[in-house]
N, C-alpha and C positions, 0 to 999 in steps of 0.2 A: 361490788360488781355484782349483777344479778346472774343466777345460775344459768340462764340462758345464754348470756354473752360468754361466760365460761364455757358451757358446752361447744358454743360456736367456735370459739378460739382454739379448743381442743381438736376441733376436727379441721380447722383452718392451717393449723401451724405446719401438719406433714406438707401439705400441699405449698405453704410458703418456703419451706425449706428446700423441696424439689425444684420449684420455680427458680429460686435463687442460684442453686446448684446448676441448672441448666443455663442461665443466663451466664455464669461464671465458666461454663464450659466442663465441669467437674463431673464425676462420678462418684457413687456411694459404695465404698469398700464391703465386701463381705468375706469376713475372716474364715468363716467354716468353709464357704466353697472355694476360696482363694481367686476369687475374682469379682469384677464389678457388675452391677445391675446395667449399666449402660454399655452397649456395644456400639462403636461407630464405625460406618464404613462409607465410602463414596457410591454414590448411586449416578447415573447417566442424567445429564441434563434433560429436561422435556424436549421431544422433537429430535434429540440427538441419536443418530443411527448407531446400530451396535455393529463393533468390528467383527468381520466374519472369519472364522479358523481357516487355516491351511488345509488344502486338500493333498493328501499323499497317495503316493500309488501310481498306476501309469498315467501319462499325459495323453489321454484318450476320452473324449466327452461321451464317446458311446459305451464305455463300461459304467456299471453300474455304481452307484455311490450310497454308502453307508456312513450315516452320521451316529456317533456313539457318545451318549451323554452320561458322563459320570456325575451323580447326584451330589447335592450339597456343595460345600466348598467355601474357602475363605472364613469369614466369622461364624459361617453355618457348618458345625462338625457333623450334623445328622446324628444319629444314634452313637452313644458313647459308653463304652462298658470296660472297666479296667484299663489297659494300656492300649485297647483298640477303638478306633473311631471310623464311622461310616465313610466319611469323606476321602480318607486316606485308603481305606481298602477297595472302594468301587473304582476310583482312579486307577489302582493297581490292575484291576480287571480290565478296564477300558483300554488302558495302554497294551496289556497282553493281547487282547483280540485285535487291535489295531496292527501291532507288530505282525501277528499271525497272517492277517489277511493280506499284510503287503509282501511278506515273505512269500507266500504261496502266489500271489500275482492276480492280475486279472480284475482287480475290485478296487476302486478308489474309496479312501477312507478319510475321515474328518472327526475330530474330537471336538465337542462343545468347549471343553476346557482340558488343557494338558498340564496344568499347574494347578496350584492352591487359590484359585480365584474364585470370586463369587459371581455367579449368573444369575439374574431375575427368573423366576420360575416361567413367567410368560414368555421369555426371549428363548428358550431351550428348543421348543418345536419352531418357533419362527427362523432359528438358525438353520434347521433342516431345510425348511421351506425355500428360503433365501438362497441356499446352496443348490437347491433342485434336487434334493435327495430322494433316492428310490426306496430307502429303508432307514428308519430312526429306531435306536434302541437306548433306552434309558435304564441305568444301572443303579439300583438301590441295595440297601440291607436292612433287615427287620430287627424289631426288638419285642422281646415278650416280658418285659420288665424283670421281676426276679425269677422267672420260670427259666431257669437255665437249660432245662432238658429240651424245651421246644427247639426243633430243628427243621431246616429244610427248605428249598427255594420255591418261588412263587412266580407265575407268569401272569401279568395282567395285560388285558386288551379293554379298550373303552366299551362300556355298556352300551346295550342298544338304545335305551331311553337316552343316556348322555349324548350318544351319537348324534340322534335327531336333533336334540336341543342344541349341540354344538354347531351342527349344520346352519340351524336356522340364524344363530348368532352370528355366525361367520357370514353369511349371507347378508346380513343387516349391517354389519360391521364395514365390509367392504364397499358397501354403496356402489355395486355395479362398475366397480373399476379394478377387477383383477382377472387372473387367468387361474383356472382350476382344472387340473387334469388335462390340460392342453386345450381347455374350452375357453374363448374370451367372452367373458360376462359383460363387457361394457356395452354390447349393442343388444342387449335384452333387457325386458322389464323386470321387476322386482319379484314378482311371482314367478316368472320362468327360472330367474337367478338361484330362488330359494328351492325349486325342484331339482336344477341341475346340481347345486351343492349337495343336497342329500342324496342324490343319485349317486355321486363322487364319494360320499361318506360312507355310504354302504358299500361299495366297492373296495374302499380302503378297509373299512372293518373286516370285510371278508379275507383280504391278503394278510392283514394283522393276525387274524384268527388262524390262518394257514401256517404262518410262520411260527406262530407261538405253539402249534402241534408239531411242527417240526423240531423246536427245541425240546419239547417234553420227549419226542421219540429218540432222537440222537443223544440226548442226555440220559436215557435209561441205562442204570448200570454205571454211570461214570459220575454224574451228579447225584446229590441227595435232594429229593423233592420233598416238600411238605405234603401230607397226605391230601390236601386240597390244593393241588398244584396250579390248576387253571382257574383264574379268577376275572371277573369284569367290573369296573369300577368307573366313576366319574372322574377320571385324572386330568387336570389340566394339561399335562404334558404330553398326552395321547389325542388331543383334539384336533390336530391339523386335517383337513379335509381331503387332501391329496396325497398324504405321506404314510404308507402303512407303519404303525409303531407298536411297540410293546414296551412295556415296563417289568425288568426282571429284577425281583427281589431275591438277591443272589444266597440270602442265608440269614441267620440270625446272629448279630454282634453280641446279643446278650447271652449267647451260648458260647463257653470259652473255646471249647474244642472247635466249634464251626467256624468262629471267627480266626482263630489260628491257622485253620485250612484256608481260610480265603485270603488270607494275608501272605500267605506261603506261596514261593515261586511253583511249588508243584500244582496247588489249588488253582492258581491263574492259568497255568498252562492246560489243566484240565477244562477249565472254562472256556478258554480261547478255541481248544480244539474242538468242543461241541459246538459251540456258536459258529465257526468258521464253517464247520461242515453244513450246519442248518442253513446258513447264508448261502452258499453255493448251491445247495439242493433248491432252495427257494428261487433263486434267480434263474436257474436251469428251467424250472417249472414255468416261470414267468416268460422266459425265451421262447418255449415250445409253445405258447398259447400265442404269441404274435404271429 
C-alpha cells in the first residue's frame, strides 16, 4: 500500500468513526471530563411558533410589562466554576426580581424561562416583542477564567453602530408587514420603513441607556460593580427595535465569593431590591412624559 493511501486512511479513519457513531446515535465518552462530546436536545420545527410565557401581576393591560430573561438553560449551563453554574444563578435572580415586582404590585411580569429549559438566543427578545413588553432585562453572569479576584457587575446596552445595523436588518426582514412602536409599516415603502425603524431604534436605545443609568445609580453602595460598569456591545438579545433592553452581567461566577453571594437568598434580594426600584423610577419617568 502506497504511503499516500496510508496517509489518506489515517485522516479518513476518525471521520468514518464519528460518522458511524452519528448514524448509530452514539456519543464518544470523555472519562476526564465525565461527559460526552455530543449533547442532544430538541429544537422547534421550522415555522413552529414559540410558546409564550405566562404574564403575572395585575390583570390590567395599562400596567407596564417587564420581561425578565434568565440566560442559558437546559443543556447550556453558561459559565461553570466549582459547584456554581451561570444558568442556575441567573434563574434565581430572575425569580427574585419577579417576586419582588409582583409583591409590590402595579407591574406585570413575565419570565422567558421559569425552569431549566433551553431557549434559542434569537427567540428571547422575540418573546418580549410578542408579549408587547415595555422593558426587557436579560440576566447573565461573567467569567474571568482563572483570575478569581476579578469581580463586579456590568450593564450592557446596544452599541450605536449595532443599533443602526439592527434597525436596517429588522426593516428588511419584516418586509413592510409589522408594527413598530405603534406605527404600521405595511402601508409605506421600504425606504420610509427603514427610516421609521431606525428612529424607533434610536428612541429605544435612549430609553435603554436611561434605564442602565438608573440601575447604576440605585445599585451604588448595594451591588458590586465592575470598574467599567457601563458597556455597549452588538448583542443579539438587545436588538429589538421597539423594546428598551439591557443585559446585566450580575458578577463573576469564576470568583467563588461573588458566585456564592449571587446564589444566596440575601444576594438575590439585594439584586431584586435595586432593580425593582430602578424599574419603578424608569416607568414613573416614562409616565410623566406621556
